[in-house]
C-alpha positions as CSV (number, residue, x, y, z in Angstrom):
1,M,0.0,0.0,0.0
2,S,1.3,3.4,-1.0
3,T,1.4,6.3,1.5
4,L,0.5,9.9,0.7
5,T,2.1,12.3,3.2
6,I,0.6,15.7,3.7
7,A,3.4,18.0,5.0
8,A,2.4,21.4,6.3
9,L,5.0,24.0,5.2
10,S,3.7,26.5,7.7
11,T,6.0,29.5,7.2
12,P,9.8,29.5,6.4
13,E,10.5,30.3,10.0
14,S,8.1,27.7,11.6
15,I,8.2,24.6,9.4
16,T,8.6,21.5,11.5
17,A,11.7,19.3,11.2
18,A,9.4,16.3,10.4
19,A,7.7,18.1,7.5
20,L,11.1,19.3,6.1
21,A,12.6,15.8,6.4
22,A,9.6,14.3,4.6
23,C,10.0,16.8,1.7
24,R,13.7,16.2,1.4
25,G,13.4,12.5,1.5
26,A,10.4,12.2,-0.9
27,R,10.5,9.8,-3.8
28,R,8.0,12.2,-5.5
29,L,7.3,15.7,-4.2
30,F,4.3,17.9,-5.0
31,V,3.8,21.4,-3.8
32,Q,0.4,23.2,-3.7
33,T,1.9,26.3,-5.2
34,G,5.3,27.6,-6.0
35,S,4.3,31.2,-5.8
36,T,4.6,31.5,-2.1
37,P,7.5,32.3,0.3
38,C,6.5,29.2,2.2
39,A,8.1,27.1,-0.4
40,A,11.5,28.7,0.2
41,P,12.8,25.9,2.4
42,L,12.3,23.5,-0.6
43,A,14.7,25.4,-2.8
44,G,16.9,23.0,-4.8
45,L,14.5,20.1,-4.4
46,P,12.7,18.7,-7.5
47,Y,8.9,19.1,-7.2
48,T,5.7,19.6,-9.2
49,T,3.2,22.3,-8.3
50,M,-0.5,22.4,-8.7
51,D,-0.5,26.0,-10.2
52,D,-1.8,24.8,-13.5
53,L,-4.8,23.2,-11.9
54,Y,-5.6,26.4,-10.1
55,E,-5.7,28.2,-13.5
56,Q,-7.9,25.6,-15.1
57,A,-10.5,24.9,-12.4
58,E,-14.0,26.3,-12.6
59,D,-14.5,26.2,-8.8
60,F,-12.9,24.9,-5.7
61,D,-14.8,21.6,-5.6
62,A,-13.4,20.8,-9.1
63,L,-10.0,22.0,-8.1
64,H,-9.8,19.8,-5.0
65,A,-11.0,16.8,-7.0
66,R,-8.3,17.3,-9.7
67,I,-5.5,17.7,-7.1
68,A,-6.6,14.5,-5.4
69,D,-6.7,12.6,-8.7
70,R,-3.1,13.9,-9.6
71,L,-1.7,12.9,-6.2
72,L,-3.4,9.5,-6.1
73,D,-2.3,8.6,-9.7
74,A,1.3,9.3,-8.6
75,C,0.8,7.0,-5.7
76,K,0.4,4.1,-8.1
77,E,4.2,4.1,-8.4
78,G,5.0,4.5,-4.7
79,D,4.9,6.9,-1.8
80,V,4.2,10.6,-2.4
81,V,4.7,13.8,-0.4
82,Y,2.4,16.8,-0.8
83,A,3.7,20.0,0.7
84,V,1.0,22.5,1.6
85,P,1.6,26.1,2.8
86,G,0.1,27.0,6.2
87,R,-1.3,24.5,8.7
88,G,-2.6,21.8,6.3
89,M,-5.1,20.8,3.7
90,G,-8.1,22.7,5.0
91,D,-11.2,22.4,2.8
92,A,-9.5,20.0,0.4
93,D,-8.9,17.3,3.0
94,A,-12.4,15.7,2.8
95,A,-12.2,15.2,-0.9
96,L,-8.7,13.7,-0.7
97,S,-9.5,11.4,2.2
98,E,-12.6,9.9,0.5
99,K,-10.7,9.3,-2.8
100,A,-7.6,7.9,-1.0
101,K,-9.7,5.4,1.0
102,A,-11.4,4.2,-2.2
103,K,-8.0,3.6,-3.9
104,G,-6.4,2.0,-0.9
105,V,-3.9,4.7,-0.3
106,A,-2.8,5.5,3.3
107,L,-2.8,9.1,4.4
108,R,-0.1,10.4,6.8
109,R,-0.4,14.0,8.0
110,L,2.4,16.2,9.4
111,P,0.5,19.3,10.6
112,G,2.2,22.6,11.4
113,A,1.6,26.0,12.6
114,G,-0.6,28.2,10.4
115,Y,-0.3,31.7,9.1
116,A,-2.1,33.1,12.1
117,E,0.4,32.0,14.6
118,A,3.3,33.6,12.6
119,A,1.3,36.8,12.2
120,L,0.5,36.9,15.9
121,A,4.1,36.4,16.8
122,A,5.2,39.2,14.4
123,A,2.6,41.5,16.1
124,G,3.8,40.5,19.6
125,L,0.4,39.0,20.5
126,G,-0.4,35.8,22.4
127,A,-1.5,33.1,20.0
128,D,-3.3,31.3,22.7
129,R,-5.8,34.1,23.1
130,Y,-6.9,34.4,19.5
131,A,-9.5,32.1,17.8
132,V,-8.5,31.3,14.3
133,C,-10.7,30.9,11.2
134,T,-10.4,31.4,7.4
135,A,-11.9,34.3,5.5
136,G,-14.3,31.9,3.8
137,A,-15.5,30.5,7.2
138,L,-16.0,33.4,9.6
139,P,-17.7,32.6,12.9
140,A,-21.5,33.0,12.7
141,P,-21.8,35.2,14.6
142,P,-18.4,36.5,15.6
143,D,-18.0,37.6,19.2
144,P,-16.6,41.2,19.3
145,S,-15.4,40.7,22.9
146,A,-13.0,37.9,21.8
147,P,-9.9,38.4,19.7
148,L,-10.0,36.8,16.3
149,A,-7.4,35.9,13.6
150,V,-8.7,35.5,10.0
151,E,-6.4,33.6,7.6
152,E,-6.5,33.5,3.8
153,V,-7.6,37.0,3.1
154,D,-6.3,36.4,-0.4
155,T,-8.0,39.1,-2.6
156,P,-9.5,42.6,-2.4
157,L,-12.9,41.0,-3.1
158,R,-12.5,38.5,-0.2
159,A,-11.3,41.4,2.0
160,G,-14.5,43.3,1.1
161,D,-16.6,40.3,2.0
162,V,-14.9,40.0,5.3
163,K,-15.2,43.7,6.0
164,L,-19.0,43.7,5.3
165,A,-19.5,40.7,7.5
166,L,-17.5,42.1,10.4
167,L,-19.1,45.6,10.2
168,E,-22.4,44.0,11.3
169,Y,-20.7,43.4,14.7
170,Y,-17.8,45.8,15.0
171,P,-17.5,49.7,14.8
172,D,-16.5,51.0,11.4
173,A,-13.3,52.5,12.8
174,H,-12.4,49.5,14.9
175,P,-8.5,49.1,14.7
176,V,-7.4,45.9,13.1
177,L,-3.9,44.6,12.0
178,L,-3.4,43.5,8.4
179,C,-0.5,41.1,8.2
180,R,1.1,40.5,4.8
181,M,4.0,38.1,4.2
182,D,7.0,39.5,2.4
183,E,9.3,37.7,0.0
184,A,11.4,36.3,2.8
185,G,8.3,34.8,4.5
186,A,8.1,37.4,7.4
187,Y,5.0,39.3,8.5
188,A,4.8,43.0,8.8
189,P,1.6,44.0,10.7
190,V,-0.1,47.3,9.6
191,S,-2.7,48.9,11.8
192,L,-5.8,50.4,10.0
193,P,-9.5,51.0,10.7
194,L,-11.8,48.1,9.7
195,Y,-13.6,50.1,7.1
196,E,-10.4,50.6,5.1
197,L,-9.6,46.9,4.9
198,D,-10.5,46.3,1.2
199,R,-8.8,49.5,0.1
200,Q,-5.4,47.9,0.6
201,S,-3.2,46.0,-1.9
202,G,-0.9,43.0,-1.8
203,F,-3.4,40.4,-0.7
204,H,-2.2,36.8,-0.9
205,A,-3.3,33.4,0.4
206,T,-0.8,34.0,3.3
207,T,-2.5,37.3,4.3
208,V,-3.9,37.4,7.9
209,L,-6.2,39.8,9.6
210,L,-5.9,40.2,13.3
211,I,-9.0,41.6,15.1
212,P,-8.5,42.7,18.7
213,P,-11.6,42.6,21.0
214,A,-13.9,45.6,20.9
215,E,-15.2,47.4,24.1
216,L,-18.9,46.9,24.6
217,L,-19.7,50.6,24.7
218,S,-17.8,51.2,21.4
219,L,-20.2,48.9,19.4
220,N,-22.9,50.3,17.1
221,R,-24.7,47.0,16.7
222,F,-25.4,44.4,19.4
223,G,-26.3,40.8,19.6
224,Y,-27.8,38.4,22.2
225,G,-24.5,38.1,24.0
226,E,-24.2,41.9,24.5
227,L,-27.8,42.1,25.8
228,E,-26.9,39.4,28.4
229,A,-23.8,41.4,29.3
230,I,-25.7,44.6,29.8
231,M,-28.4,42.8,32.0
232,H,-25.6,41.2,34.0
233,R,-24.1,44.6,34.7
234,L,-27.4,46.1,35.7
235,R,-28.1,43.4,38.2
236,A,-24.5,43.2,39.6
237,P,-23.4,45.0,42.8
238,G,-23.2,48.7,42.0
239,G,-25.7,48.3,39.2
240,C,-29.2,49.8,38.8
241,L,-31.1,49.9,42.0
242,W,-34.5,49.2,40.3
243,D,-33.2,46.3,38.2
244,R,-31.6,44.7,41.2
245,E,-34.8,44.7,43.1
246,Q,-36.9,42.9,40.5
247,T,-38.0,39.3,40.8
248,H,-39.8,36.8,38.6
249,E,-43.1,37.7,40.3
250,S,-42.6,41.5,40.0
251,L,-41.9,41.2,36.3
252,K,-45.0,39.2,35.4
253,K,-47.1,42.2,34.5
254,N,-44.2,43.7,32.4
255,L,-44.0,40.6,30.2
256,I,-47.7,40.6,29.5
257,E,-47.7,44.3,28.7
258,E,-44.8,44.0,26.4
259,C,-46.4,41.1,24.5
260,Y,-49.6,43.1,24.0
261,E,-47.5,46.1,22.7
262,V,-46.0,43.7,20.1
263,L,-49.5,42.8,19.0
264,D,-50.4,46.5,18.6
265,A,-47.3,47.1,16.5
266,I,-48.3,44.2,14.2
267,D,-51.8,45.5,13.9
268,T,-50.6,49.0,12.9
269,G,-48.0,47.6,10.4
270,D,-45.3,49.8,12.0
271,D,-42.0,48.0,11.4
272,D,-40.0,50.4,13.6
273,A,-42.4,49.9,16.5
274,L,-42.5,46.1,16.0
275,C,-38.7,45.9,16.1
276,E,-38.6,48.0,19.3
277,E,-41.4,46.0,21.0
278,L,-39.8,42.7,20.1
279,G,-36.7,44.0,21.8
280,D,-38.7,44.8,24.9
281,V,-40.0,41.2,25.0
282,L,-36.5,39.8,24.5
283,L,-35.3,42.0,27.4
284,Q,-37.9,40.4,29.6
285,C,-36.6,36.9,28.6
286,V,-33.0,37.9,29.4
287,F,-34.1,39.6,32.6
288,H,-35.8,36.4,33.9
289,A,-32.8,34.2,32.8
290,E,-30.4,36.5,34.6
291,I,-32.4,36.3,37.8
292,A,-32.5,32.5,37.5
293,A,-28.8,32.4,36.9
294,E,-28.1,34.4,40.0
295,Q,-30.1,31.8,42.0
296,R,-28.2,28.9,40.3
297,R,-31.5,27.6,38.9
298,F,-30.8,27.9,35.1
299,T,-29.0,30.2,32.6
300,G,-29.8,32.0,29.4
301,R,-28.0,29.2,27.6
302,D,-30.2,26.6,29.2
303,V,-33.2,28.6,27.8
304,T,-31.9,28.7,24.2
305,T,-30.7,25.1,24.5
306,G,-34.2,24.0,25.6
307,I,-36.0,25.8,22.8
308,V,-33.6,24.6,20.1
309,R,-33.9,21.0,21.3
310,K,-37.7,21.4,21.3
311,L,-37.7,22.7,17.7
312,I,-35.6,19.9,16.5
313,Y,-37.6,17.2,18.3
314,R,-40.9,18.6,17.1
315,H,-39.9,19.0,13.5
316,P,-38.9,15.4,12.5
317,H,-40.0,16.1,9.0
318,I,-37.2,18.7,8.8
319,F,-34.4,17.3,11.0
320,G,-35.3,13.6,10.8
321,T,-37.1,11.0,8.8
322,G,-40.6,12.1,9.5
323,R,-43.1,13.3,6.9
324,A,-45.7,16.1,6.9
325,D,-47.2,17.1,3.6
326,T,-49.5,19.9,4.9
327,A,-49.5,22.5,7.6
328,D,-52.3,20.7,9.4
329,A,-50.2,17.6,9.4
330,V,-47.4,19.5,11.0
331,V,-49.7,20.8,13.8
332,T,-51.1,17.3,14.4
333,R,-47.7,15.8,14.6
334,W,-46.5,18.7,16.9
335,E,-49.3,17.9,19.4
336,E,-48.5,14.2,19.3
337,L,-44.8,14.8,20.0
338,K,-45.7,17.3,22.7
339,K,-47.9,14.8,24.4
340,T,-45.1,12.2,24.3
341,E,-42.4,14.7,25.4
342,K,-44.4,15.7,28.5
343,H,-45.3,12.1,29.3
344,F,-49.1,12.9,29.2
345,E,-51.1,9.6,29.5
346,T,-54.6,11.1,29.3
347,Q,-56.2,13.9,27.4
348,T,-57.2,15.5,30.7
349,E,-53.5,16.0,31.4
350,V,-53.3,17.7,28.0
351,L,-56.2,20.1,28.9
352,R,-54.8,20.8,32.3
353,A,-51.5,21.9,30.7
354,V,-53.3,24.9,29.1
355,P,-52.1,27.9,31.3
356,R,-54.6,29.3,33.6
357,N,-53.1,32.8,33.1
358,L,-54.1,33.0,29.5
359,P,-56.9,35.5,28.7
360,A,-60.2,33.7,29.4
361,L,-61.4,33.6,25.8
362,M,-58.1,32.3,24.5
363,R,-58.0,29.6,27.2
364,A,-61.5,28.5,26.5
365,C,-60.7,28.2,22.8
366,K,-57.5,26.2,23.5
367,L,-59.4,23.9,25.9
368,Q,-62.1,23.2,23.2
369,K,-59.4,22.5,20.6
370,K,-57.6,20.0,22.9
371,A,-60.9,18.3,23.6
372,A,-61.7,18.1,19.9
373,Q,-58.4,16.2,19.4
374,V,-60.1,13.1,20.8
375,G,-63.4,13.7,18.9
376,F,-65.3,15.6,21.7
377,D,-66.7,18.4,19.5
378,W,-69.7,19.8,17.7
379,P,-70.1,18.5,14.1
380,D,-70.1,22.0,12.8
381,A,-70.5,25.7,13.7
382,Y,-74.3,25.7,13.3
383,E,-74.8,22.9,15.7
384,A,-72.6,24.7,18.2
385,Y,-74.7,27.9,17.6
386,L,-77.9,26.1,18.6
387,K,-76.4,25.8,22.1
388,I,-76.4,29.6,22.5
389,P,-80.2,30.1,22.9
390,E,-80.3,27.2,25.4
391,E,-77.5,28.9,27.5
392,A,-79.2,32.3,27.1
393,S,-82.4,30.8,28.4
394,E,-80.7,29.3,31.4
395,L,-79.0,32.7,32.1
396,A,-82.4,34.4,32.0
397,E,-83.9,31.8,34.3
398,A,-81.0,32.3,36.8
399,M,-81.5,36.1,36.7
400,N,-85.2,35.8,37.3
401,E,-85.0,33.1,40.0
402,G,-81.9,34.0,41.8
403,G,-79.7,31.2,40.4
404,N,-76.0,31.1,39.8
405,V,-75.8,34.0,37.3
406,A,-72.0,33.9,37.0
407,E,-72.0,30.2,36.1
408,E,-74.7,30.6,33.5
409,L,-73.1,33.7,32.0
410,G,-69.8,31.8,31.7
411,D,-71.6,28.9,29.9
412,L,-73.0,31.4,27.4
413,L,-69.6,32.9,26.8
414,F,-68.1,29.4,26.5
415,A,-70.8,28.5,23.9
416,A,-70.0,31.6,21.9
417,V,-66.3,30.7,21.8
418,N,-67.2,27.3,20.4
419,V,-69.1,28.9,17.5
420,A,-66.1,31.3,16.8
421,R,-63.7,28.4,16.9
422,L,-65.7,26.3,14.5
423,L,-66.0,29.3,12.1
424,H,-62.2,29.6,12.2
425,L,-62.4,32.9,14.0
426,D,-60.2,33.9,16.9
427,P,-62.6,34.8,19.8
428,E,-60.1,37.3,21.2
429,E,-59.7,39.1,17.9
430,T,-63.4,38.9,17.2
431,L,-64.3,40.5,20.5
432,T,-61.5,43.1,20.0
433,L,-63.0,44.1,16.7
434,A,-66.4,44.4,18.3
435,S,-64.9,46.6,21.0
436,E,-63.3,48.8,18.4
437,K,-66.6,49.1,16.6
438,F,-68.3,50.1,19.8
439,L,-65.7,52.7,20.5
440,R,-65.9,54.1,16.9
441,R,-69.7,54.3,17.0
442,F,-69.8,55.8,20.5
443,A,-67.3,58.5,19.4
444,A,-69.5,59.2,16.3
445,M,-72.6,59.3,18.5
446,E,-71.0,61.8,20.9
447,S,-69.8,63.9,18.0
448,L,-73.4,63.9,16.5
449,A,-74.8,65.1,19.9
450,K,-72.3,68.0,20.0
451,E,-73.3,69.0,16.5
452,E,-76.9,69.3,17.9
453,G,-75.5,71.4,20.8
454,R,-76.3,68.6,23.3
455,S,-74.3,66.4,25.7
456,L,-74.7,62.6,26.3
457,E,-74.5,63.2,30.0
458,G,-78.0,63.6,31.2
459,M,-79.5,62.8,27.8
460,P,-82.5,60.4,28.0
461,L,-81.6,56.9,27.0
462,G,-84.2,57.0,24.3
463,D,-82.5,60.0,22.7
464,Q,-79.1,58.3,23.0
465,E,-80.5,55.2,21.3
466,M,-81.8,57.4,18.4
467,L,-78.3,58.8,17.9
468,W,-76.8,55.3,18.1
469,Q,-79.2,54.1,15.4
470,A,-78.4,57.1,13.2
471,V,-74.6,56.3,13.5
472,K,-75.3,52.7,12.5
473,S,-77.4,53.7,9.5
474,A,-74.7,56.1,8.3
475,E,-72.1,53.3,8.6
476,N,-74.3,50.9,6.7
477,R,-74.8,53.4,3.9
478,Q,-71.1,53.8,3.6
479,K,-70.7,50.0,3.4
């Protein structure tokens, strides 16, 4: 069996003894490219470059496949060494590994330090503090509070892409270090503001961008991590007195109010308001998570972990082998998985899981839907409607005979919710529209009274009713 050795050239100053020995003792030596200072230690050795394949390839997938084919064809005659600048094969490794296994060629890797380590050393920075990535695989999202080294900033176009991606998280003028390798293989870091990155020249596969951490208050854009950091600061000793006093219980009303403000923003179609109100809801989530973390109960990461796991588990048609051809099938499967996940053995347990703190109409509708899952439901909306006169009659009887008026009125409202549900109408929204209509007509009625030089206060009910009917008639004519 032939062996293909992948030797990392690293940089001229940091190539390992093992990699250099493998290249010098190679029966057949290939080099990724000859147009790099990293190949300087191989001076005088006979080798073949892959530069011609780089010029011919339509894309990187095709390039990696052709390089693998060339190397493995050479392995038919014996062992081969492939010298690669930097730390190793990178994206091409998967294609080569698969093809080598199929052809029975053993792979031996001699890794080395990458460009980032050499650039950091030249800049006098600690390599152990910097996370390393390539320009084509930036962290998503990057953490502005953590130092980052970006390798292979090889063209102005690539530099522009990196700049645009980073400007979403860093200030425009955030100082960065652009490290370009000279002909001798040494790095000379140059400091510049981030927004000027793609205005430079001399980009090469060896070019490295070093990004120091940014101070929180210097940022123009913020992510979930920064929100958590701000909340932690507000709750810490010496933080905001009001924020430090809050508890899960004291914040309950705030969470409900913020959710309703989101609904108002949706109804008005105001994107700016919706963005702001969603932020307020997110703040409440972070607030509760911070309180829980202080009490060693759970953390914000536990919250996000829980919801991600739930989404994956309840979408087997996306993340697994399940199937759902319609939106209704998705909902049905969701409810089945939820029941399994929560270990519900009876439908009563499913109904009891509907929160008591929901608005009454919403809770009634949810309870009816859960009961309908096992067939306990009216056949259609009209059959449900016929229950309303019966409940109204029982309410009248209770009022006349001193019965349980609250109970009978509740039954009437519950029956009305059933009709709304079976008509595919949301009872909360339906009642909200009715309330808005009442407010609109009342305002028009009061305005009409003023036009007549009268006030609703003290006006006989019969006269008020005449004004109300006049407003209704005017609306109907407009319709």
